[in-house]
C-alpha positions in Angstrom: 1.9 39.9 -35.4 3.3 41.6 -32.3 3.2 39.9 -28.9 2.6 43.3 -27.4 -0.2 44.4 -29.7 -1.7 41.3 -31.4 -4.8 42.9 -32.7 -5.0 45.0 -35.9 -7.9 47.0 -34.5 -9.7 47.6 -31.2 -11.2 44.3 -29.8 -13.8 43.6 -27.1 -12.7 40.9 -24.6 -14.6 38.0 -26.1 -13.0 38.7 -29.6 -9.4 39.1 -28.4 -8.2 35.8 -29.9 -9.0 37.1 -33.4 -5.4 38.2 -33.8 -3.2 38.9 -36.9 -2.6 35.2 -37.3 -6.1 33.9 -36.3 -7.1 30.5 -37.6 -10.2 28.5 -36.5 -8.1 25.6 -35.4 -6.3 27.6 -32.7 -9.3 28.1 -30.4 -10.6 24.6 -31.1 -7.2 23.2 -30.1 -7.1 25.4 -27.1 -10.5 24.3 -25.9 -9.5 20.6 -26.2 -6.2 21.3 -24.3 -8.2 23.1 -21.6 -10.5 20.1 -21.3 -7.5 17.8 -20.9 -5.9 20.1 -18.3 -9.1 20.4 -16.3 -10.2 16.8 -16.1 -6.9 14.8 -16.6 -3.6 16.6 -16.3 -4.2 18.8 -13.2 -5.8 16.0 -11.1 -3.0 13.6 -12.1 -0.2 16.0 -11.4 -1.6 16.9 -8.0 -2.6 13.4 -6.9 0.8 12.7 -5.2 0.2 15.7 -3.0 -3.2 14.3 -2.0 -1.7 10.9 -1.2 1.0 12.6 0.9 -1.4 14.7 2.9 -3.7 11.8 3.6 -0.8 9.7 4.8 0.1 12.5 7.3 -3.4 12.7 8.7 -6.0 10.0 8.5 -7.9 7.5 10.5 -8.6 3.8 9.7 -7.5 2.3 6.3 -5.2 4.5 4.3 -6.7 3.3 1.0 -10.2 4.1 2.2 -9.2 7.5 3.5 -7.5 8.3 0.2 -10.5 7.3 -1.8 -12.8 9.4 0.5 -10.6 12.4 0.1 -10.3 12.1 -3.7 -14.1 11.8 -4.0 -15.0 14.4 -1.3 -17.2 11.8 0.4 -17.0 13.0 3.1 -15.2 16.3 2.6 -11.8 16.4 4.3 -9.2 19.2 4.4 -7.0 17.1 2.1 -9.8 16.6 -0.4 -10.7 20.3 -0.3 -7.0 21.3 -0.8 -6.8 18.8 -3.7 -9.9 20.2 -5.3 -8.9 23.9 -4.9 -5.4 23.4 -6.2 -6.7 21.4 -9.2 -8.9 24.3 -10.1 -6.2 26.8 -9.4 -3.9 25.0 -11.8 -6.2 26.2 -14.6 -4.6 29.6 -14.3 -1.1 28.4 -15.6 -2.9 26.0 -17.9 -4.7 28.8 -19.7 -1.6 30.9 -19.7 0.3 28.1 -21.5 -2.5 27.6 -24.0 -2.6 31.3 -24.9 1.2 31.5 -25.2 1.7 28.3 -27.2 -1.4 28.0 -29.3 -2.1 31.7 -29.9 1.3 33.2 -29.6 0.0 35.9 -27.2 1.3 37.0 -23.8 -0.8 35.5 -20.9 -1.6 39.0 -19.7 -4.1 39.3 -22.4 -6.3 36.8 -20.5 -6.7 39.2 -17.6 -7.9 42.3 -19.4 -7.8 44.4 -22.5 -5.1 46.6 -20.9 -3.5 43.9 -20.8 -2.9 42.8 -17.2 -4.8 43.3 -14.0 -6.2 46.7 -13.2 -5.5 46.7 -9.5 -7.6 49.7 -8.4 -10.6 48.3 -10.2 -10.1 44.8 -8.7 -9.9 46.1 -5.1 -13.0 48.3 -5.8 -14.8 45.1 -7.0 -13.8 43.3 -3.8 -15.6 45.9 -1.8 -18.6 45.9 -4.1 -18.8 42.1 -3.7 -19.3 42.5 0.0 -22.2 44.9 -0.5 -23.9 42.5 -3.0 -23.5 39.5 -0.7 -24.8 41.5 2.2 -27.9 42.4 0.2 -28.4 38.7 -0.7 -28.2 37.7 3.0 -30.6 40.4 4.0 -33.2 39.3 1.4 -32.8 35.7 2.4 -33.7 36.5 6.0 -37.2 37.5 4.9 -37.9 34.5 2.7 -39.9 31.5 3.9 -37.5 28.8 5.1 -34.5 31.2 5.0 -32.0 29.8 2.5 -29.2 31.3 4.5 -30.1 29.2 7.6 -27.4 26.6 7.8 -27.8 25.4 11.3 -29.0 26.0 14.8 -25.7 26.7 16.6 -22.0 27.3 16.2 -19.9 24.3 15.5 -17.2 23.2 17.9 -13.7 24.4 17.2 -11.7 21.3 16.4 -8.3 20.5 14.8 -10.2 19.4 11.6 -12.2 22.7 11.5 -9.0 24.8 11.9 -7.4 22.8 9.1 -10.4 23.4 6.9 -10.3 27.1 7.6 -6.7 27.4 6.7 -7.3 25.6 3.4 -10.3 27.8 2.6 -8.4 31.0 3.5 -5.3 30.2 1.5 -6.6 28.4 -1.5 -10.1 29.7 -2.2 -8.9 32.9 -3.9 -6.7 31.0 -6.3 -9.4 28.4 -6.8 -11.8 31.2 -7.8 -9.2 32.6 -10.1 -8.7 29.3 -11.8 -12.4 29.0 -12.6 -12.6 32.6 -13.9 -9.5 32.2 -16.1 -11.0 29.0 -17.6 -14.7 29.9 -18.0 -14.8 33.7 -18.2 -11.3 33.9 -19.6 -10.2 31.4 -22.2 -13.6 29.7 -23.0 -15.2 33.2 -23.4 -12.5 34.3 -25.8 -12.3 31.0 -27.7 -16.1 30.8 -28.3 -16.2 34.5 -29.1 -13.4 34.2 -31.6 -15.1 31.2 -33.3 -18.6 32.8 -33.5 -17.7 36.5 -33.6 -20.7 37.0 -31.4 -20.0 38.1 -27.8 -23.5 37.1 -26.6 -23.1 33.6 -27.9 -19.8 33.4 -26.0 -21.4 34.8 -22.8 -24.3 32.2 -22.9 -22.1 29.3 -23.8 -19.5 30.0 -21.1 -22.3 30.4 -18.5 -23.9 27.1 -19.6 -20.6 25.2 -19.5 -19.9 26.7 -16.0 -23.2 25.4 -14.7 -22.7 22.1 -16.4 -19.2 21.6 -14.9 -20.7 21.5 -11.4 -22.1 18.0 -12.0 -25.5 16.6 -10.8 -27.9 19.4 -9.9 -31.6 20.2 -10.0 -33.1 23.0 -12.1 -33.0 25.8 -9.5 -29.4 25.0 -8.6 -28.4 25.0 -12.3 -30.2 28.2 -12.8 -28.3 29.8 -10.0 -24.9 28.7 -11.3 -25.8 29.5 -14.9 -26.9 33.0 -14.0 -23.7 33.6 -12.0 -21.7 32.5 -15.1 -23.7 34.7 -17.4 -23.4 37.7 -15.0 -19.6 37.3 -14.6 -19.2 36.8 -18.4 -21.3 39.9 -19.2 -19.3 42.0 -16.7 -16.1 40.8 -18.5 -17.6 42.0 -21.8 -18.7 45.3 -20.3 -15.5 46.0 -18.3 -13.0 44.3 -20.5 -11.4 42.1 -17.9 -11.8 39.3 -15.3 -11.4 41.5 -12.2 -15.1 41.8 -11.3 -15.8 38.1 -11.8 -12.8 37.0 -9.7 -13.7 39.4 -6.9 -17.3 38.2 -6.5 -16.3 34.6 -7.0 -13.7 34.8 -4.2 -16.1 36.4 -1.7 -19.0 34.2 -2.7 -17.0 31.0 -2.0 -15.4 32.3 1.2 -18.7 33.3 2.6 -20.4 30.0 1.6 -17.6 27.9 3.1 -17.3 30.1 6.2 -21.0 29.7 7.0 -20.8 26.0 6.4 -17.7 25.5 8.6 -19.0 27.6 11.5 -22.7 27.0 11.4 -23.5 24.2 9.0 -21.9 21.2 7.3 -19.2 21.5 4.7 -20.4 18.3 3.0 -23.8 19.8 2.4 -22.3 23.0 0.9 -19.7 21.4 -1.3 -21.7 18.4 -2.5 -25.1 20.2 -2.8 -27.2 18.8 -5.7 -30.5 20.6 -5.2 -32.0 23.8 -3.8 -35.5 25.2 -3.9 -36.8 27.9 -6.2 -36.7 30.2 -3.1 -33.0 30.5 -3.9 -33.8 32.4 -7.1 -34.6 35.8 -5.3 -31.2 35.5 -3.6 -29.5 35.0 -7.0 -31.4 37.9 -8.5 -30.6 40.2 -5.6 -26.8 39.4 -5.6 -26.4 39.5 -9.3 -28.6 42.6 -9.8 -26.9 44.7 -7.1 -23.4 43.7 -8.2 -24.1 44.4 -11.8 -25.4 47.9 -11.1 -22.5 48.7 -8.7 -19.8 47.4 -10.9 -21.0 49.2 -14.1 -21.4 52.4 -12.2 -17.9 52.2 -10.6 -16.3 51.1 -13.9 -17.8 54.1 -15.7 -16.5 56.5 -13.0 -13.1 55.0 -13.1 -12.9 55.2 -16.9 -12.5 51.5 -17.3 -12.1 50.6 -21.0 -13.7 47.5 -22.5 -11.7 47.4 -25.7 -8.0 46.9 -26.6 -6.1 50.0 -27.9 -3.7 49.0 -30.6 -1.0 51.7 -31.2 -1.5 54.1 -34.0 1.0 53.3 -36.7 2.8 56.3 -38.2 1.7 57.1 -41.8 4.6 56.9 -44.1 4.8 59.1 -47.2 6.4 57.4 -50.2 9.5 59.1 -51.5 9.1 61.2 -54.6 
């Protein structure tokens, strides 16, 4: 097997772990390692940072402030930083799993190229703005506007500024971490095990929704549909660029609205929404899907790997 070209024939993104040396235990081991990294290793490694930042800025009991920050009850800038960096740590975690367990270069997690296709990524960032604008427009015409987060602008305080800095700096890498984990490694691992891209798409979307904790049916449907959309776009475009772009803008807009007009606790710890949220989900996902597929086609984005053509050798006479 070659690290540069680990596939004997063209592969779609969900099947890219079916390499020359594929064995069923590799994706199973990788999934278990990712589970440990997500829920144990990353939070433990970053806990000293949380403890240090709380020590620098807290009121009342230190132990109580540390507990509140760790549980996001209420949401503090230290707790948000800890959460975002813990999720961002999934990027190097998936890189390590792909390199050690599968013997592949981490670049194969980004796309079938391999690596990031920058022009396509920046195009998707722009398309994300259009999709979110369409969602906000539709929301304004719904009964009890789901976009309505408050009655006025929040006061600019030191805490608000700290929150804004954390959101601006860490939200992009937090979104990347979730995409590398759910639309990246999990999609590839399940795809390699089942050989069915659609099973991988549905399973990764289901696990993405489930990972967000307690939620009612409409909220789970929203998160599940986002996961399925992002996974489908990975399958159709052969990379994570579209999912990362929409995830970044979706989170920045949600946190931005919450910080300026609403309550960050309600946004981050939300457990239920109404079914009126469904039209917003359909609008954003539908608009983004059509735009991305159209742009990907015009840009000639490939959805399969392209192993080199080996020269034909003629046996000596």
